[in-house]
C-alpha positions as CSV (number, residue, x, y, z in Angstrom):
1,M,41.0,36.0,5.7
2,K,40.2,37.2,9.2
3,G,36.8,37.6,10.7
4,I,35.3,37.3,14.2
5,G,35.4,33.9,15.8
6,V,32.0,33.6,17.6
7,S,31.5,29.9,18.1
8,P,34.6,27.8,19.0
9,G,35.9,24.8,17.1
10,I,37.5,24.0,13.8
11,A,35.6,23.0,10.6
12,I,37.1,21.6,7.4
13,G,34.7,21.1,4.5
14,R,33.3,22.2,1.2
15,A,31.7,25.6,0.7
16,C,28.0,26.0,-0.1
17,V,27.5,29.7,-1.0
18,I,24.0,31.1,-0.2
19,K,23.0,34.2,-2.1
20,N,20.2,36.2,-0.4
21,S,17.7,37.9,-2.7
22,K,16.6,41.4,-1.4
23,A,13.1,42.9,-1.9
24,E,13.0,46.2,-3.6
25,V,10.5,49.1,-3.3
26,T,8.2,49.2,-6.4
27,G,7.0,52.8,-6.0
28,V,3.4,51.8,-6.9
29,L,0.9,54.0,-5.1
30,L,-2.6,53.1,-4.0
31,K,-5.5,54.8,-5.8
32,D,-8.4,54.9,-3.4
33,E,-9.8,54.0,0.1
34,A,-10.8,50.6,-1.1
35,E,-7.2,49.7,-2.0
36,I,-5.9,51.2,1.2
37,S,-8.3,49.1,3.2
38,N,-7.4,46.0,1.2
39,H,-3.6,46.5,1.8
40,I,-4.2,47.1,5.6
41,N,-6.0,43.7,5.7
42,K,-3.2,42.1,3.7
43,F,-0.7,43.3,6.3
44,D,-2.7,42.0,9.2
45,E,-3.2,38.6,7.5
46,A,0.5,38.3,6.7
47,V,1.5,39.1,10.3
48,N,-1.0,36.5,11.6
49,L,0.4,33.9,9.1
50,A,4.0,34.7,10.2
51,I,3.1,34.2,13.9
52,H,1.4,30.9,13.1
53,E,4.5,29.8,11.2
54,I,6.7,30.5,14.2
55,E,4.3,28.7,16.5
56,A,4.4,25.7,14.1
57,I,8.2,25.7,14.2
58,K,8.1,25.7,18.0
59,Q,5.8,22.6,17.9
60,N,7.6,20.8,15.1
61,P,8.6,17.3,16.5
62,D,11.2,16.9,13.8
63,L,13.2,19.9,15.1
64,T,15.5,19.7,18.1
65,L,15.1,23.1,19.6
66,H,17.4,24.5,22.2
67,E,16.4,27.1,24.9
68,E,18.2,29.7,22.8
69,D,16.1,28.8,19.7
70,I,12.8,29.1,21.6
71,A,13.9,32.4,23.2
72,I,14.6,33.8,19.7
73,L,11.3,32.6,18.3
74,D,9.4,34.1,21.2
75,T,11.2,37.4,20.7
76,Q,10.2,37.3,17.0
77,I,6.5,36.8,18.0
78,E,6.8,39.9,20.3
79,F,8.3,42.0,17.5
80,L,5.5,40.8,15.1
81,S,2.9,41.7,17.6
82,D,4.4,45.1,18.4
83,P,1.8,47.8,17.8
84,Q,4.5,50.3,16.8
85,L,5.4,48.2,13.8
86,R,1.7,48.1,12.8
87,D,1.3,51.8,13.3
88,D,4.3,52.7,11.2
89,V,3.2,50.5,8.3
90,F,-0.3,51.8,8.5
91,E,0.9,55.4,8.5
92,K,2.7,54.8,5.2
93,I,-0.3,53.1,3.7
94,T,-2.9,55.6,4.8
95,A,-1.0,58.9,4.7
96,D,1.5,58.2,1.9
97,K,-0.7,55.8,-0.1
98,K,2.2,53.3,-0.4
99,N,1.4,49.7,-1.2
100,V,1.8,47.3,1.7
101,S,5.0,45.8,0.5
102,D,6.7,49.1,0.0
103,A,5.4,50.4,3.4
104,L,6.8,47.3,5.2
105,I,10.2,47.5,3.4
106,E,10.6,51.1,4.3
107,T,9.5,50.6,7.9
108,I,11.9,47.7,8.5
109,A,14.7,49.7,6.8
110,N,14.1,52.6,9.3
111,M,14.1,50.2,12.2
112,V,17.3,48.6,11.0
113,Q,19.0,52.0,10.6
114,L,17.9,53.0,14.2
115,F,19.5,49.8,15.7
116,Q,22.6,50.1,13.5
117,E,23.3,53.6,14.9
118,M,23.3,52.3,18.4
119,Y,26.7,52.0,20.1
120,D,25.8,48.9,22.1
121,E,27.0,45.8,20.3
122,Y,24.1,43.6,21.5
123,M,21.5,46.0,20.3
124,K,23.2,46.6,17.0
125,A,23.2,42.9,16.4
126,R,19.4,42.9,16.7
127,T,19.2,44.4,13.2
128,T,19.4,40.9,11.8
129,D,16.3,39.9,13.8
130,I,14.4,42.9,12.6
131,Q,15.2,42.2,9.0
132,D,14.3,38.6,9.5
133,I,10.9,39.6,10.8
134,G,10.4,41.9,7.8
135,N,11.3,39.1,5.4
136,R,8.9,36.7,7.2
137,I,6.0,39.1,6.7
138,L,7.0,40.0,3.2
139,K,7.1,36.3,2.3
140,Y,3.3,36.1,2.9
141,L,2.6,39.4,1.2
142,I,4.3,38.4,-2.1
143,K,3.7,34.7,-1.7
144,S,7.3,33.8,-2.0
145,N,9.1,30.8,-0.6
146,S,12.3,32.3,0.9
147,G,14.6,30.6,3.4
148,F,17.1,27.8,3.3
149,T,15.2,24.8,2.2
150,Q,17.9,22.9,0.3
151,A,19.6,19.8,1.5
152,F,23.3,20.0,2.2
153,E,26.0,17.5,1.3
154,P,28.0,16.0,4.2
155,G,30.8,18.2,5.4
156,T,29.2,21.5,4.2
157,I,30.4,24.9,5.4
158,I,27.7,27.5,4.7
159,I,29.0,30.8,3.3
160,A,26.6,33.8,3.2
161,E,26.3,37.5,3.5
162,D,24.3,36.9,6.7
163,I,22.1,34.1,8.0
164,A,18.7,35.0,9.4
165,P,17.9,33.7,12.9
166,S,14.9,31.7,11.5
167,D,17.2,30.0,9.0
168,T,19.7,29.1,11.6
169,I,16.9,27.5,13.7
170,T,15.1,25.6,10.9
171,M,17.7,24.7,8.4
172,D,18.8,21.0,8.4
173,T,22.3,21.2,9.9
174,Q,22.9,17.5,10.1
175,N,25.5,17.7,7.3
176,V,26.6,21.3,8.1
177,V,30.0,21.6,10.0
178,G,30.3,25.4,10.1
179,F,29.1,28.9,9.2
180,S,31.0,31.9,7.8
181,T,29.3,35.2,7.0
182,Q,30.2,38.7,5.7
183,M,28.2,40.4,8.4
184,G,27.5,39.7,12.1
185,S,29.1,40.1,15.5
186,K,29.7,38.1,18.7
187,T,26.2,38.8,19.9
188,S,24.3,38.1,16.6
189,H,21.9,35.2,16.6
190,T,24.0,33.4,14.1
191,A,26.6,33.3,16.9
192,I,24.1,32.3,19.5
193,I,22.6,29.5,17.5
194,A,26.0,28.2,16.2
195,K,27.2,27.9,19.8
196,A,23.9,26.1,20.8
197,K,24.4,23.6,18.0
198,G,28.1,23.3,18.7
199,L,29.0,24.4,15.2
200,P,32.2,26.5,14.6
201,A,31.3,30.0,13.2
202,V,33.2,33.0,11.9
203,V,31.3,36.2,11.1
204,G,32.1,39.7,10.1
205,C,34.5,38.6,7.3
206,G,33.5,41.5,5.0
207,D,33.5,41.5,1.2
208,E,36.5,39.2,1.0
209,L,34.2,36.3,1.7
210,T,32.6,36.8,-1.8
211,A,35.8,35.3,-3.3
212,I,34.6,31.9,-2.1
213,K,32.8,29.7,-4.7
214,D,30.7,26.6,-4.3
215,N,32.7,23.5,-3.5
216,D,35.9,25.4,-2.5
217,L,37.7,23.6,0.3
218,I,37.4,25.7,3.4
219,I,39.1,25.6,6.8
220,L,37.2,27.7,9.4
221,D,38.7,28.4,12.8
222,G,36.0,29.6,15.2
223,L,38.7,30.2,17.9
224,T,40.8,32.7,16.0
225,G,38.4,33.9,13.4
226,L,40.6,32.7,10.5
227,V,39.1,31.4,7.2
228,F,41.3,29.6,4.7
229,I,40.2,29.0,1.0
230,N,41.7,26.0,-0.8
231,P,44.7,25.8,1.5
232,E,47.9,23.7,0.9
233,D,48.2,20.2,2.3
234,K,50.5,21.4,5.0
235,I,47.8,23.7,6.4
236,I,45.1,21.0,6.1
237,N,47.2,18.6,8.1
238,E,48.0,21.2,10.7
239,Y,44.3,22.0,11.2
240,N,43.2,18.3,11.1
241,Y,45.5,17.9,14.2
242,K,44.2,21.1,15.8
243,R,40.6,20.0,15.2
244,D,41.2,16.6,16.8
245,T,43.0,18.2,19.8
246,Y,40.1,20.7,20.3
247,V,37.5,18.0,20.2
248,S,39.4,16.0,22.8
249,N,39.9,19.0,25.1
250,S,36.2,20.0,24.7
251,N,35.1,16.6,25.9
252,K,37.3,16.9,28.9
253,L,36.0,20.3,29.7
254,K,32.4,19.0,29.7
255,Q,33.3,16.7,32.5
256,L,34.2,19.6,34.8
257,K,30.5,20.6,35.4
258,E,30.3,19.2,38.9
259,I,33.9,20.1,39.9
260,Q,34.3,23.1,42.1
261,P,36.6,25.9,40.8
262,I,39.3,25.7,43.4
263,T,43.0,26.3,42.8
264,T,45.5,23.5,43.5
265,D,46.5,25.3,46.8
266,G,42.9,25.6,48.0
267,T,41.6,29.0,47.0
268,E,37.9,29.0,46.2
269,I,36.8,30.9,43.1
270,K,33.2,31.8,42.1
271,L,32.3,31.6,38.4
272,F,29.0,33.3,37.5
273,A,27.3,34.1,34.2
274,N,26.0,37.2,32.4
275,I,22.4,36.6,31.3
276,S,19.4,38.5,29.8
277,S,16.5,36.4,31.0
278,A,15.4,33.3,32.9
279,D,15.7,31.2,29.7
280,D,19.5,31.6,29.9
281,L,19.8,29.9,33.3
282,E,19.8,26.3,32.0
283,A,23.0,27.0,30.1
284,V,24.5,28.6,33.2
285,F,24.0,25.5,35.3
286,D,24.8,23.1,32.4
287,N,28.2,24.8,32.2
288,G,28.9,24.6,35.9
289,G,28.0,28.3,36.7
290,E,27.3,29.2,40.3
291,G,24.8,32.0,39.8
292,V,24.3,35.2,37.8
293,G,26.9,38.0,38.0
294,L,24.9,40.3,35.7
295,L,21.2,40.2,34.8
296,R,20.7,42.7,32.0
297,T,17.2,44.3,32.4
298,E,17.1,46.6,29.5
299,L,15.6,44.0,27.1
300,L,12.5,44.2,29.3
301,F,12.1,47.8,28.0
302,M,12.8,47.1,24.3
303,G,10.4,45.9,21.6
304,R,7.3,47.4,23.1
305,D,5.3,50.7,23.0
306,S,5.4,51.7,26.6
307,F,7.3,51.2,29.8
308,P,6.7,47.8,31.5
309,T,4.5,48.1,34.6
310,E,5.7,47.2,38.1
311,D,3.8,43.9,37.9
312,E,5.3,43.0,34.5
313,Q,8.8,43.6,35.8
314,F,8.1,41.7,39.0
315,E,7.0,38.6,37.0
316,F,10.3,38.8,35.0
317,Y,12.5,39.1,38.1
318,K,10.5,36.5,40.0
319,R,10.9,33.9,37.2
320,V,14.7,34.5,37.2
321,A,14.7,34.2,41.0
322,L,12.7,31.0,41.1
323,Q,14.9,29.3,38.4
324,S,18.1,30.4,40.0
325,K,18.1,27.4,42.4
326,G,18.8,29.7,45.4
327,K,22.1,30.9,43.7
328,P,22.9,34.7,43.8
329,V,21.5,36.8,41.0
330,I,22.9,40.4,40.5
331,V,20.2,42.5,38.8
332,R,21.6,45.5,37.0
333,T,19.1,48.4,37.0
334,I,18.0,49.8,33.6
335,D,20.9,50.8,31.3
336,I,19.1,52.7,28.5
337,G,19.5,56.1,27.0
338,G,22.1,57.6,24.8
339,D,22.6,55.0,22.1
340,K,19.8,52.7,23.4
341,Q,16.7,54.6,22.3
342,L,13.2,53.5,23.2
343,P,10.5,54.5,20.7
344,Y,8.1,55.6,23.5
345,F,10.7,57.5,25.5
346,D,11.5,60.8,23.9
347,L,15.2,61.3,24.5
348,P,17.2,64.1,22.8
349,A,19.7,63.2,20.1
350,E,23.2,63.3,21.4
351,Q,26.6,63.8,19.7
352,N,28.3,61.6,22.2
353,P,25.8,59.1,23.5
354,F,28.3,57.0,25.5
355,L,29.0,60.1,27.6
356,G,25.4,61.2,27.7
357,Y,22.0,60.9,29.3
358,R,21.8,57.2,30.1
359,A,21.7,54.5,32.8
360,I,21.9,55.8,36.4
361,R,21.6,59.4,35.1
362,I,18.1,58.7,33.7
363,C,17.2,56.8,36.9
364,L,18.2,59.7,39.2
365,D,16.4,62.2,37.0
366,R,13.2,60.1,36.4
367,T,12.8,58.7,39.9
368,D,9.3,57.5,38.9
369,L,10.8,55.0,36.5
370,F,13.5,54.0,38.9
371,I,11.2,53.4,41.9
372,T,8.9,51.2,39.7
373,Q,11.9,49.0,38.8
374,L,13.3,48.9,42.3
375,K,9.9,47.9,43.8
376,A,9.6,45.1,41.3
377,I,13.1,43.8,42.1
378,L,12.4,44.1,45.9
379,R,9.1,42.2,45.6
380,A,10.9,39.4,43.7
381,S,13.7,39.3,46.2
382,I,11.8,37.0,48.5
383,F,11.8,34.3,45.8
384,G,15.6,34.1,45.5
385,D,19.0,35.7,46.4
386,L,18.6,38.9,44.3
387,K,21.0,41.8,44.6
388,I,20.8,45.3,43.1
389,M,23.6,46.7,41.0
390,L,23.8,50.3,39.8
391,P,25.5,51.0,36.4
392,M,27.6,53.9,35.2
393,I,28.3,55.4,38.6
394,S,30.9,58.2,38.4
395,N,30.8,59.7,41.9
396,V,29.7,59.0,45.5
397,Q,26.8,61.5,45.4
398,E,25.1,59.3,42.7
399,V,25.4,56.3,45.0
400,R,24.0,58.1,48.0
401,Q,21.1,59.5,45.9
402,A,20.3,56.1,44.5
403,K,20.4,54.5,48.0
404,S,17.9,57.2,49.2
405,I,15.5,56.2,46.4
406,I,15.9,52.5,47.2
407,A,15.0,53.4,50.8
408,Q,11.9,55.2,49.5
409,A,10.9,52.2,47.4
410,K,11.2,50.0,50.5
411,Q,9.1,52.4,52.5
412,E,6.3,52.4,49.9
413,L,6.3,48.6,50.0
414,L,6.1,48.6,53.8
415,Q,3.2,50.9,53.7
416,A,1.4,48.6,51.2
417,N,2.2,45.6,53.5
418,I,4.2,43.9,50.7
419,S,7.0,41.6,51.6
420,F,10.6,42.0,50.4
421,N,14.2,41.3,51.5
422,A,15.0,44.3,53.7
423,A,18.7,43.3,53.8
424,I,19.1,43.1,50.0
425,E,22.6,43.9,48.9
426,V,23.3,47.0,46.8
427,G,26.4,47.3,44.6
428,I,27.8,49.3,41.7
429,M,29.5,48.7,38.4
430,I,32.9,50.2,38.2
431,E,33.2,51.2,34.6
432,I,34.1,54.9,34.7
433,P,37.7,55.9,35.5
434,S,36.5,58.4,38.1
435,A,34.8,55.6,40.0
436,A,37.9,53.4,39.7
437,I,40.1,56.1,41.1
438,T,37.7,56.8,44.0
439,A,37.1,53.1,44.7
440,D,38.3,53.7,48.3
441,I,35.4,56.3,48.8
442,L,32.8,54.2,47.0
443,A,33.6,51.0,48.9
444,K,32.3,52.6,52.1
445,E,28.9,53.1,50.6
446,V,28.1,49.7,48.9
447,D,28.1,45.9,49.5
448,F,30.0,44.9,46.3
449,F,31.8,46.1,43.2
450,S,31.6,44.6,39.7
451,I,34.2,45.7,37.3
452,G,32.8,46.4,33.8
453,T,36.0,46.1,31.8
454,N,34.3,46.9,28.4
455,D,33.4,50.5,29.2
456,L,36.3,51.0,31.7
457,C,38.8,50.2,29.0
458,Q,37.2,52.4,26.3
459,Y,36.7,55.3,28.7
460,T,40.2,55.0,30.1
461,L,41.8,54.9,26.6
462,A,39.3,57.3,24.9
463,V,38.6,54.5,22.3
464,D,35.2,53.8,20.8
465,R,35.5,50.0,20.5
466,M,32.7,50.0,17.8
467,N,34.8,52.3,15.6
468,E,36.6,50.2,13.1
469,K,39.3,52.9,12.5
470,I,40.5,52.9,16.1
471,S,39.1,49.6,17.6
472,H,42.7,48.2,17.5
473,L,43.5,50.7,20.2
474,Y,41.0,49.1,22.5
475,D,43.3,47.1,24.7
476,P,42.4,45.7,28.2
477,Y,46.1,44.9,28.7
478,N,47.2,48.5,28.6
479,P,49.2,49.1,31.8
480,G,46.8,52.0,32.6
481,V,43.8,49.8,32.5
482,L,45.5,47.0,34.5
483,R,46.5,49.5,37.2
484,L,42.9,50.7,37.6
485,I,41.6,47.1,37.8
486,N,44.2,46.3,40.4
487,Y,43.4,49.3,42.5
488,I,39.7,48.5,42.4
489,I,40.3,45.0,43.7
490,Q,42.7,46.1,46.4
491,Q,40.3,48.8,47.7
492,A,37.4,46.2,47.8
493,H,39.6,43.9,49.8
494,Q,40.7,46.6,52.2
495,H,37.0,47.6,52.8
496,K,35.9,44.0,53.1
497,I,33.4,44.0,50.3
498,H,32.9,41.6,47.4
499,V,34.5,42.4,44.0
500,A,33.7,40.6,40.8
501,M,34.4,41.2,37.1
502,C,31.6,41.0,34.5
503,G,33.3,42.4,31.4
504,E,34.7,40.4,28.5
505,M,38.1,40.3,30.2
506,A,36.6,37.9,32.8
507,S,36.1,35.2,30.0
508,D,39.6,35.7,28.5
509,P,41.8,32.7,29.4
510,L,44.9,35.0,28.9
511,A,43.8,37.1,31.8
512,T,42.6,34.5,34.3
513,L,45.8,33.9,36.3
514,L,46.8,37.6,36.1
515,L,43.4,38.5,37.7
516,L,43.8,35.8,40.3
517,G,47.2,37.3,41.1
518,M,45.5,40.6,41.7
519,G,43.2,38.9,44.2
520,L,40.0,38.6,42.1
521,T,38.0,35.5,43.1
522,E,34.7,36.2,41.4
523,F,34.3,36.1,37.6
524,S,31.1,36.6,35.5
525,M,31.0,35.7,31.8
526,S,29.0,34.0,29.1
527,A,27.9,30.6,30.2
528,A,29.8,28.9,27.4
529,A,33.1,30.4,28.6
530,I,32.9,28.9,32.1
531,P,34.4,25.4,31.6
532,A,37.6,26.8,30.0
533,I,38.2,29.3,32.8
534,K,37.4,26.7,35.4
535,N,40.0,24.4,33.8
536,I,42.7,27.0,34.2
537,I,41.8,27.6,37.8
538,I,41.8,24.0,38.9
539,N,45.2,23.3,37.3
540,N,47.1,26.3,38.8
541,D,47.9,27.8,42.2
542,T,47.9,31.3,43.6
543,I,51.7,31.3,43.9
544,K,52.0,31.1,40.2
545,A,49.2,33.7,39.8
546,K,51.0,36.1,42.1
547,H,54.3,35.6,40.2
548,I,52.5,36.5,36.9
549,Y,51.0,39.5,38.6
550,D,54.4,40.7,39.9
551,K,56.0,40.3,36.5
552,V,53.1,42.0,34.5
553,M,52.7,45.0,36.8
554,A,56.4,45.8,36.3
555,M,56.0,45.9,32.5
556,D,55.5,49.1,30.5
557,S,53.6,48.0,27.4
558,S,50.6,45.8,26.4
559,D,52.8,44.1,23.8
560,S,55.3,42.8,26.3
561,I,52.4,41.9,28.7
562,T,50.4,39.9,26.2
563,Q,53.5,38.2,24.9
564,F,54.5,37.2,28.4
565,L,51.0,35.9,29.2
566,Q,50.9,33.9,26.0
567,E,54.2,32.2,26.8
568,Y,53.8,31.7,30.5
569,T,50.1,31.0,31.1
570,V,49.2,27.4,30.9
571,Q,45.6,27.1,29.6
């Protein structure tokens, strides 16, 4: 069967099928004020116990926690402490007289639905975290002992509908060699933790995964997303060889950390990472990254009941700047709205949120919010090499208006006698076709471009990449998309500004030499993807890259392009 490979590697082992029990609404109503008060107290007590449990996990000397683990646990504490969660549960208890368990189950279900309806893959993947938090509280309300507490046999591959973040962190994985789940995505915490633990994982397999029974022999390919059930000896032998080869290559890639990404004919390439917080920087430098090509700031605005203050934002950016070791950090201004709703920001429902009121459009409309963020970034800019990047730009007027507001933010800081980097660079994401086509105009207004291939591809092809019915049409190797990318790079060079790529295509080994042939010398990707891309760069030259570029740009279909790249590109 085919799922989504989210943590690379090949696992061969025996299945252990985990069946999750789901809590159900009882329908029992409360009789009087005394019961209402009692159930409110029960909720507060359960939340406090859940928080203490997480703190105990963080301090447990028997657990080897990674930075990713600690970040997830801290996020769970923030969710548990969220006044909005408490208010919603209390409303159901006091107004609807629902018992505390029912009130919690319905509140969590509403939150899960809200996140599932978002178009953004990262935010949609947070539904697992929310459900996990609900289960954690519910465990103390009904005095259950949920979670993975069993010991696993050596060579176990865990099969489940989904795996809660808390389970991936606390389960004893000493004998576990891989995960496979019915649900999940590339940005789910199952994926994040599996990568951190170095365990192959395939998620999003759907109902087909229910065919697996305990002790079935499983081959799990975290590279391709393939899962085999009780395969023939021929396939087992083939994958034993693939596994040994992958392990050998992985060990070689780890040794590239200190090697500079320079082609064999001397062209220097910059490899940056996409991150969401300062906690991600350790992985960036461990994988040989040279800075941050995209710092997502919207997580600052999620999981709370009001906009973060200027000081709160300043502390966030300052921490990133201080931990960046003087390397460049490109800070993307807030990208909310449309599909990314905030409970405290009353946005209208939209039929087409990806084309709606979001990102720079909100910032230019709500300049008070924009200036607050800009002043926080500017204040933090004296602690590191921060740069400002504006998302979802569609025309030059938006750039000029944004630059005017940046100038206003600088002026306010000057008047308050607050230091900042007056020469801070300002760039834009090129992710809308109109921006790509007018790259020659936009290049005169900014210091750098960053190509967001995820949105650029779906806008160019009119394909919603989250829609399963048409997601196969989402194709970054479509000649139309490649021509736009090529034009953006050429215009950046002509106008002598930096150009990078921060979309998924930057981490695709199939695209590396083609992009080098186009003249791209700055890539930004997930930290874990850096060694493999670096390996391609240091073993090839620009002459070969230019040859690939010439061949590909003369082709008329993505099928012929991808076939050529697969046959010709040495990875």
